[in-house]
C-alpha positions as CSV (number, residue, x, y, z in Angstrom):
1,M,-126.4,-80.6,74.9
2,G,-123.0,-81.0,73.3
3,D,-121.7,-78.1,75.4
4,A,-118.0,-78.7,76.1
5,S,-118.2,-76.3,79.1
6,V,-120.4,-78.8,81.0
7,P,-118.2,-80.9,83.2
8,I,-118.2,-84.6,82.9
9,E,-118.8,-86.5,86.1
10,T,-116.9,-89.8,86.5
11,Q,-116.8,-92.8,88.7
12,T,-113.9,-95.2,89.1
13,V,-114.2,-98.9,89.8
14,D,-111.3,-101.1,91.0
15,L,-111.4,-104.5,89.1
16,G,-108.3,-105.9,90.6
17,P,-105.5,-105.7,88.0
18,V,-107.1,-102.6,86.4
19,E,-109.0,-99.5,87.3
20,V,-111.9,-98.5,85.0
21,S,-113.6,-95.1,85.1
22,F,-116.8,-94.1,83.3
23,A,-119.0,-91.1,82.8
24,T,-122.1,-90.9,84.9
25,N,-123.7,-87.9,83.0
26,A,-123.0,-89.0,79.4
27,G,-122.7,-92.1,77.4
28,P,-122.4,-94.9,78.0
29,R,-118.7,-94.1,77.9
30,I,-115.7,-95.7,79.5
31,L,-113.2,-92.9,80.0
32,G,-110.3,-94.6,81.7
33,Y,-108.6,-98.0,81.7
34,A,-105.2,-98.5,83.3
35,R,-103.2,-101.0,85.4
36,H,-102.5,-100.0,89.0
37,G,-99.5,-97.7,88.8
38,G,-99.5,-97.9,85.0
39,P,-100.0,-95.1,82.4
40,Q,-103.4,-94.1,81.0
41,L,-103.6,-95.0,77.3
42,F,-107.2,-93.9,76.8
43,A,-107.4,-90.4,75.2
44,S,-109.2,-87.6,77.1
45,L,-110.9,-85.4,74.5
46,R,-113.4,-83.3,76.5
47,D,-113.1,-80.3,74.1
48,E,-113.3,-82.2,70.8
49,V,-116.6,-82.1,69.0
50,I,-118.2,-83.1,65.7
51,E,-120.5,-80.5,64.2
52,H,-123.4,-81.7,62.0
53,P,-126.5,-79.7,61.0
54,A,-128.8,-82.6,61.8
55,V,-127.7,-83.1,65.4
56,G,-125.6,-80.1,66.4
57,S,-122.5,-80.8,68.5
58,Y,-121.4,-84.3,69.4
59,R,-118.6,-84.5,72.0
60,F,-116.0,-87.2,71.6
61,L,-115.0,-87.2,75.3
62,G,-112.4,-89.9,74.5
63,G,-112.1,-93.4,75.9
64,H,-114.4,-96.1,74.8
65,R,-117.9,-95.8,73.3
66,L,-120.6,-97.8,71.6
67,W,-121.9,-96.6,68.2
68,R,-124.1,-98.3,65.7
69,A,-123.1,-99.0,62.1
70,P,-123.3,-98.1,59.3
71,E,-122.1,-94.5,59.9
72,V,-125.0,-92.2,59.2
73,P,-124.2,-88.8,60.8
74,A,-127.8,-87.8,61.6
75,I,-128.0,-91.0,63.7
76,T,-124.4,-91.8,64.6
77,Y,-123.6,-88.4,66.0
78,E,-126.7,-88.1,68.2
79,Q,-125.9,-86.3,71.4
80,D,-125.4,-88.4,74.4
81,D,-124.6,-85.8,77.1
82,I,-127.4,-87.3,79.2
83,P,-127.1,-89.2,82.5
84,V,-126.8,-92.9,82.2
85,D,-128.2,-95.6,84.5
86,A,-125.1,-96.9,86.2
87,T,-125.2,-100.1,88.3
88,V,-122.0,-101.0,90.1
89,E,-121.6,-104.4,91.8
90,D,-118.7,-106.5,93.0
91,G,-116.5,-107.3,90.1
92,G,-118.1,-105.0,87.5
93,F,-120.6,-102.4,86.4
94,E,-123.3,-101.8,83.8
95,L,-124.1,-98.5,82.0
96,V,-127.4,-98.0,80.2
97,G,-127.9,-95.0,78.0
98,P,-131.1,-93.0,77.2
99,L,-133.6,-93.9,74.5
100,G,-131.9,-93.0,71.2
101,A,-132.8,-92.7,67.5
102,E,-135.3,-95.4,66.3
103,A,-135.8,-96.3,70.0
104,I,-132.4,-98.0,70.2
105,V,-130.8,-98.0,73.7
106,K,-127.1,-98.5,74.1
107,A,-125.6,-100.4,77.0
108,I,-122.1,-101.4,78.1
109,S,-121.4,-103.9,80.9
110,V,-117.9,-104.6,82.3
111,T,-116.6,-107.6,84.4
112,Q,-113.2,-109.0,85.2
113,H,-112.1,-112.6,84.7
114,D,-108.5,-113.0,86.1
115,G,-106.4,-110.7,83.9
116,F,-109.1,-110.3,81.2
117,T,-111.6,-107.4,81.2
118,I,-114.9,-108.5,79.5
119,V,-116.7,-105.6,77.8
120,D,-120.2,-106.5,76.5
121,H,-122.0,-104.0,74.2
122,E,-125.7,-104.2,73.6
123,L,-128.0,-102.4,71.2
124,R,-131.5,-102.8,72.6
125,N,-134.6,-102.2,70.5
126,E,-137.2,-100.7,72.8
127,G,-139.5,-99.5,70.0
128,W,-142.2,-101.0,67.8
129,A,-140.4,-101.5,64.5
130,P,-137.4,-103.6,63.5
131,V,-134.1,-101.8,63.2
132,R,-131.2,-102.9,60.9
133,C,-127.8,-102.1,62.2
134,A,-124.6,-103.5,63.7
135,P,-122.8,-102.9,67.0
136,W,-119.7,-100.8,66.7
137,A,-117.2,-100.6,69.6
138,I,-114.6,-97.8,69.4
139,T,-111.6,-97.1,71.7
140,Q,-109.9,-93.8,71.4
141,L,-106.2,-93.9,72.5
142,V,-103.5,-91.3,73.0
143,P,-101.2,-90.8,70.0
144,G,-97.5,-91.7,70.0
145,G,-97.7,-95.4,69.6
146,T,-98.4,-98.1,67.0
147,A,-101.6,-100.0,66.2
148,Y,-101.4,-103.6,65.0
149,L,-104.1,-105.3,62.8
150,P,-103.0,-108.9,62.0
151,Q,-103.6,-110.3,58.6
152,Q,-105.1,-113.6,57.5
153,L,-102.2,-116.1,57.0
154,V,-104.1,-119.2,56.0
155,P,-104.6,-119.8,52.3
156,A,-108.1,-119.8,50.9
157,D,-107.5,-123.1,49.0
158,E,-105.2,-126.0,49.2
159,D,-103.1,-124.8,46.2
160,G,-102.8,-121.2,47.5
161,V,-103.8,-119.7,44.2
162,L,-107.0,-117.8,45.4
163,P,-107.0,-114.5,47.2
164,N,-107.3,-114.9,51.0
165,R,-107.5,-111.3,52.3
166,H,-108.7,-107.8,51.6
167,I,-108.0,-104.4,53.1
168,V,-110.5,-101.5,53.0
169,L,-109.3,-97.9,52.7
170,W,-111.2,-94.7,53.3
171,P,-111.0,-91.8,50.8
172,Y,-108.6,-89.7,52.9
173,T,-106.1,-92.6,53.5
174,D,-102.9,-91.8,51.6
175,L,-100.7,-94.9,51.5
176,S,-97.8,-92.8,50.3
177,M,-97.6,-91.4,53.8
178,P,-95.6,-93.3,56.4
179,E,-98.4,-93.8,59.0
180,V,-99.9,-97.0,57.4
181,T,-97.7,-100.0,56.6
182,I,-98.9,-103.2,55.0
183,S,-96.8,-106.3,55.4
184,Q,-97.4,-110.0,55.0
185,E,-98.1,-110.4,58.7
186,Q,-100.1,-107.3,59.6
187,V,-101.2,-103.8,58.9
188,T,-99.6,-101.2,61.3
189,V,-100.8,-97.7,61.9
190,V,-98.4,-95.2,63.5
191,A,-100.3,-92.7,65.7
192,S,-98.3,-89.7,64.6
193,D,-99.1,-86.1,65.3
194,R,-99.1,-85.1,61.6
195,R,-102.2,-83.2,60.6
196,S,-103.8,-85.8,58.4
197,K,-106.3,-88.6,58.6
198,S,-105.9,-92.4,57.9
199,K,-108.3,-95.3,58.2
200,V,-108.0,-98.9,57.3
201,G,-110.2,-102.0,57.9
202,L,-110.0,-105.7,57.3
203,P,-111.9,-108.9,58.3
204,N,-111.1,-110.1,61.8
205,R,-109.4,-113.5,61.1
206,R,-106.9,-113.5,64.0
207,G,-109.2,-112.5,66.9
208,W,-107.2,-109.5,68.3
209,I,-106.1,-106.0,67.5
210,A,-103.5,-104.1,69.6
211,Y,-101.9,-100.8,70.4
212,S,-98.4,-100.4,71.8
213,L,-97.0,-97.2,73.4
214,G,-93.8,-97.2,75.4
215,D,-93.8,-100.3,77.6
216,E,-97.6,-100.6,77.6
217,L,-99.5,-103.0,75.3
218,F,-103.3,-102.8,75.0
219,I,-105.0,-105.8,73.3
220,K,-108.6,-106.4,72.6
221,W,-110.3,-109.5,71.1
222,S,-113.6,-109.7,69.4
223,A,-115.5,-112.5,67.6
224,L,-113.9,-113.9,64.5
225,H,-115.3,-112.7,61.2
226,R,-118.3,-114.8,60.2
227,D,-118.3,-115.8,56.6
228,G,-121.8,-115.6,55.2
229,E,-122.8,-112.7,57.5
230,L,-123.1,-109.1,56.2
231,Y,-120.7,-106.5,57.5
232,V,-120.8,-102.8,56.8
233,D,-117.8,-100.9,55.4
234,R,-117.2,-103.3,52.5
235,G,-117.1,-106.3,54.7
236,V,-114.7,-105.6,57.5
237,S,-115.0,-106.3,61.2
238,V,-111.9,-104.5,62.6
239,E,-110.9,-100.9,61.8
240,C,-108.3,-98.4,62.8
241,Y,-108.6,-94.6,62.4
242,R,-106.0,-91.9,63.3
243,D,-105.4,-88.2,63.1
244,E,-103.2,-85.9,65.0
245,R,-105.4,-86.0,68.1
246,F,-105.9,-89.7,68.8
247,I,-106.0,-93.2,67.3
248,E,-109.0,-95.5,67.4
249,L,-109.2,-99.3,67.6
250,E,-112.6,-100.4,66.4
251,T,-114.5,-103.7,66.2
252,L,-117.8,-104.4,64.6
253,G,-120.4,-107.2,64.7
254,P,-122.3,-108.3,61.6
255,Q,-125.3,-106.3,60.5
256,V,-128.5,-107.7,62.0
257,T,-132.2,-106.9,62.2
258,I,-133.1,-106.2,65.8
259,Q,-136.7,-107.0,66.4
260,P,-138.7,-105.0,69.0
261,G,-137.8,-106.2,72.5
262,K,-134.6,-107.9,71.2
263,R,-131.0,-106.9,71.3
264,A,-127.7,-107.3,69.4
265,V,-124.7,-108.2,71.6
266,H,-121.0,-107.7,70.8
267,R,-118.3,-108.8,73.2
268,E,-114.7,-107.5,73.4
269,V,-112.1,-108.9,75.8
270,W,-109.3,-106.5,76.9
271,I,-106.0,-106.9,78.5
272,L,-103.1,-104.5,79.4
273,R,-99.6,-105.8,79.6
274,E,-96.3,-104.2,80.5
275,V,-94.0,-105.2,77.6
276,S,-90.7,-103.9,76.5
277,A,-90.8,-102.2,73.1
278,D,-88.4,-104.8,71.5
279,S,-90.5,-107.7,72.5
280,V,-93.9,-106.5,71.3
281,S,-93.8,-108.6,68.1
282,E,-92.9,-111.7,70.0
283,V,-95.8,-111.2,72.4
284,L,-98.3,-110.6,69.6
285,D,-97.2,-113.7,67.8
286,E,-98.0,-115.8,70.8
287,L,-101.5,-114.4,71.4
288,P,-104.4,-116.9,71.3
289,V,-107.0,-116.3,68.6
290,E,-109.8,-116.5,71.2
291,P,-109.4,-116.3,75.0
292,E,-111.8,-118.5,76.8
293,T,-113.6,-115.5,78.1
294,L,-114.6,-114.4,74.6
295,G,-117.4,-116.9,74.4
296,S,-118.4,-117.1,78.1
């Protein structure tokens, strides 16, 4: 387990406008996502590992994965180099992982709706005791581009005198460095190759987060932040992490208690667009808050 020398077996599914590849002997992991003839933005990290005494070596592999929050290394980094149950049907596929810590099973299903790719994440409780956690969907992308996390623009009160947003920072995030920029409209994170780490998070008030590299724009939507629900990481529902190897776009559902035999479901909607670098801001400004597929 966790041996980087063990080859990862993959399968590729044609969903029309995009091709999606996944691991069959690890995960559930989506390892590739690209337009036909377009570049691959998902990072390939077959040799990158996290070492922790409680679990040994955890392989990143790259691409897209489902974790559970909050981050507790002894649970979060549990090894998943085990074959998944993969079901491929016309228009999509489902990946179901092995029984994990506290009898939680992780599953990812993917379908296509016109130009939108629908990615459903499930944490299934197949044990005998309730489990308190939140679904956490993480996409690892190649460095060199810029991530965009839009800020709340609507005032919290009619007079505009109350605070209407907050940004969460991790201990290693140095705002004096150029990678993270905070403006009135958005937080941007440049995926530089400088040997450092940065991570920021905020409530999802605009629906989408995005990553631009060259002429390729990757966008993913998730459910809007639900006031009154409990979110981990000081109350944020979208996050972005970077170091010199990759950048991550992350979304989280609220923390819930999953009863035995029940599940927590978290949906993302993805799209890839070919967009000239000088028109990225214009395209992002015109994005809908919630595509119709988000609630389907």
